[in-house]
Structures are given as structure tokens and as C-alpha cells.
C-alpha angles and dihedrals in degrees: 000000000000119000114217137177108243129189095224131072114244115268111268093014101072120175123232108256117259115258133205091262093056107105133196111262090224106045109002096245118139110293117243101170135040119206123190118192123217087258088060094251111145128212129183123209141188116227094265097050093041089057090046092053101031096106094049092049091049090049090054094047098248120178110225130200120186135034129244114251122218116221 
């Protein structure tokens, strides 16, 4: 089985949409991506920090909702 980071929430287990008050756990910028680790731990990332940590999240089998937006 291959673990991959996807841009969609799993069917039947939809994530709540991110709001303007959701902030990146690394830098407090507006969150663009929600990552949930297999343990159930949730992380929020801005686009920059999601890009930086994407490979590690993929290796850990995280489920990801959202897509970084370029400005």
C-alpha cells in the first residue's frame, strides 16, 4: 500500500472548510491546508510551510484537505 498526500478529504469523512480565523501552526499566516496524520493529530499550514513539509507528511501517510494558493 502506498501512502500519498491528496488534495481531497476522504469520502464520508469530510473536513470542515478552513476559515479566515484558521492559522498556520508554524507561522500564524492564514491556513490554506489541513493535514491529518494517521494518529488523528491535525496540523494547519500556510502554502509555504505545506510545500516545505509535504514530503514528510506524505511519508507519514497524512490525509490533506486544501490546496496552497500562490499570490
